[in-house]
C-alpha positions in Angstrom: 152.0 23.0 45.9 155.5 22.8 44.2 158.1 25.3 43.8 159.3 24.0 40.6 157.7 22.0 37.4 159.2 18.6 37.7 159.4 16.7 34.4 161.7 14.1 33.7 162.6 14.9 30.0 162.8 17.6 27.3 159.2 18.4 26.1 158.4 18.1 22.5 156.2 21.0 22.8 155.3 23.8 20.1 154.0 27.4 20.4 152.0 29.2 17.8 152.9 32.2 15.3 150.8 34.7 17.7 152.9 33.3 20.9 156.2 33.4 18.9 155.4 37.4 18.2 154.7 38.2 22.0 157.4 35.6 23.3 160.1 37.5 21.3 158.7 40.8 21.1 158.7 40.7 17.3 156.4 42.3 14.7 156.1 41.1 11.0 158.1 43.9 9.5 161.1 42.3 11.4 160.3 38.8 10.2 159.8 40.1 6.6 163.4 41.3 6.3 165.0 37.9 5.2 164.9 34.3 6.4 164.0 33.0 9.8 165.4 30.1 11.7 163.6 28.7 14.4 165.8 26.5 16.6 165.2 24.1 18.4 161.6 24.3 16.9 160.2 21.3 18.6 156.3 21.0 17.7 155.9 24.7 17.0 153.5 25.8 14.2 155.5 29.4 13.7 157.2 27.9 10.5 153.8 26.7 8.9 151.9 29.8 9.8 154.8 32.3 9.0 155.2 30.4 5.5 151.3 30.9 4.9 152.1 34.9 5.3 155.0 34.9 2.8 157.6 34.7 5.6 160.9 32.6 4.8 161.0 30.4 7.9 163.1 27.5 8.4 162.7 25.0 11.6 165.3 22.7 12.8 165.2 20.2 15.7 167.0 17.3 16.9 163.9 15.0 16.2 163.2 16.0 13.0 164.4 12.5 11.5 161.3 11.2 12.8 158.1 11.0 10.7 155.0 13.0 11.3 153.0 10.3 13.1 155.7 9.6 15.3 156.2 13.1 16.3 152.1 13.6 16.7 152.2 10.9 19.2 155.3 12.0 21.3 153.9 15.6 21.3 150.7 14.2 22.5 152.5 12.1 25.4 154.7 15.2 26.2 151.5 17.5 26.6 150.1 14.9 28.7 153.3 14.4 30.8 153.7 18.0 31.8 150.0 19.1 32.3 149.2 16.0 34.4 151.9 17.8 37.4 150.6 21.2 36.2 148.3 21.9 38.9 150.8 21.5 41.7 152.7 24.5 40.3 149.6 26.8 38.7 150.4 29.3 41.5 153.8 30.3 39.9 152.1 31.3 36.3 150.7 34.4 35.5 147.2 34.1 34.1 146.5 36.9 31.8 147.7 35.8 28.6 146.2 32.3 29.0 142.9 32.1 31.1 143.4 28.5 32.1 145.3 25.1 32.2 143.0 23.8 29.5 143.5 26.9 27.3 146.9 26.3 27.4 146.6 22.8 26.5 144.3 23.5 23.8 146.7 26.0 22.1 149.7 23.4 22.6 147.6 21.2 20.7 146.6 23.3 18.0 150.6 24.1 17.6 151.3 20.4 17.1 148.5 19.5 14.8 149.4 22.2 12.2 153.3 21.5 12.5 152.6 17.5 12.2 149.9 18.2 9.4 152.8 20.4 7.5 155.8 18.2 8.4 156.3 15.6 5.8 155.7 17.8 2.8 157.8 20.4 4.7 160.8 18.1 5.1 160.7 17.2 1.4 160.8 21.3 0.8 163.7 21.6 3.2 161.6 23.8 6.0 162.2 21.4 8.5 165.7 20.2 9.2 167.2 17.8 11.3 170.0 19.2 13.1 171.2 19.0 16.9 172.8 21.9 19.1 175.6 22.8 19.2 176.1 21.8 15.5 173.9 22.9 12.9 174.4 22.0 9.1 173.5 25.7 7.7 176.3 27.7 6.3 177.6 30.8 8.0 175.2 33.7 8.1 172.5 31.9 6.2 169.6 33.5 8.3 168.5 37.1 9.1 166.9 36.4 12.3 167.4 33.5 14.6 164.9 32.5 17.1 165.3 29.9 19.9 162.5 29.4 22.6 162.1 27.2 25.8 165.1 25.5 25.3 168.6 26.7 26.6 167.8 28.5 29.9 164.8 26.9 30.5 166.8 23.4 30.9 169.8 25.3 32.6 169.8 22.4 35.2 170.5 19.6 32.8 172.4 21.5 29.9 176.0 22.6 31.2 177.4 26.0 30.7 179.9 24.6 28.0 176.8 23.7 25.9 175.1 27.0 26.2 178.2 28.9 25.1 178.6 26.8 22.2 174.9 26.5 21.5 175.1 30.3 21.4 178.0 30.7 19.4 176.5 28.3 16.6 173.3 30.2 16.4 175.4 33.2 16.0 177.6 31.8 13.3 174.4 31.0 11.0 172.8 34.3 11.4 173.8 37.7 9.8 171.4 39.7 11.8 170.5 38.8 15.1 169.3 36.1 17.9 166.3 36.3 20.4 166.4 33.9 23.3 163.5 33.4 25.4 162.9 32.6 28.7 165.9 34.0 30.9 164.7 31.6 33.7 164.1 27.7 34.2 161.6 25.3 35.2 162.3 26.4 38.7 161.0 29.8 38.1 164.6 31.2 38.9 166.8 33.4 36.3 169.5 31.0 34.9 172.2 31.3 37.1 175.2 31.4 34.8 173.4 34.3 32.8 176.3 36.8 33.5 178.9 34.1 32.9 177.2 33.8 29.4 176.9 37.6 28.7 180.5 37.9 29.8 181.7 35.1 27.6 179.7 36.8 24.6 180.8 40.2 24.8 184.7 39.0 24.8 183.7 37.0 21.7 182.6 40.6 20.3 178.9 40.2 20.5 176.7 42.7 21.3 174.1 41.7 23.8 171.0 43.6 25.4 167.9 42.1 27.3 164.5 43.6 26.2 161.1 43.5 27.8 158.5 41.5 25.8 154.5 41.8 26.2 154.5 38.0 27.3 154.7 36.5 30.7 153.4 33.2 31.5 156.1 31.7 34.1 156.3 34.8 36.8 159.3 36.6 35.9 159.7 35.5 32.2 158.9 38.6 30.5 162.7 39.3 28.9 164.2 38.3 26.0 168.1 38.0 25.3 169.1 39.8 21.9 172.3 39.3 20.3 173.7 40.9 17.4 177.5 40.2 15.8 179.6 43.1 16.6 183.1 43.9 15.2 185.0 41.8 17.4 186.0 37.9 16.8 182.3 36.8 15.3 
C-alpha cells in the first residue's frame, strides 16, 4: 500500500454535473444567476449537462486546441493510467459517494464521452475555449461564478506558489461574483502546504476568503471548498 497516488502527469479527467454540485456545495439557483466558467475543465461534462438545463456555462482548458477524437483517446488513456495504480491507495479514499473503483471509472468515462460528443459543436459555438492559466482570454468580470476543480491545489507538488497566486488572481479578474476551488489537498492526501500563504496574499489583495464544507468526500479530508469573492481592496 502507498500513501499517495503516484501519477506522472496532470490527468485529462472529467466529472459530471452531479459531482460538481456536490464537490462545490452548489445548487442550481446559484448556477442560474448568470454566466458560469469551468476552469480548467478537462474532460468534465458539467458544461454540456448545464447547458441542457438552460444554464449559461463555458469551459476552458489548455488541451482544447485538440480535436474531439484526440481528446477522447487521451481521456481514455489517462483513466487507465490513474486507475491501474488505484488499488495501492484505495484505503486512502472514503467509499460513501462511490461504492467501488469500477463505479468511479464508469462515472469518469461517462463524463468523458458526454464531453467529447459535444466538443466539436461546442467549440464552434464558443462554449469550449482553449486557454492556459494563468492567462485567460476573457474580459474582466465576464462570469458571475468561476469553478476550478482538481487542478491547482491537487497538483501543488508540481505547480509552484507563484503560479497559484497568479492563477487565482486571473480567475478573480474574469469573475464578478465568486470563485470556488476544490479540493484543498494534494495527491499525497495532505493539505496544500502553502494554503496559509495563499490566503494571506489574497487578503492583501482585497479578496474575501472563506472555506465551506461540502457534501462530498472521496479523498479522505477533501470535503471543503475555498470560496473567493472580490472585496473592496485592490481587486
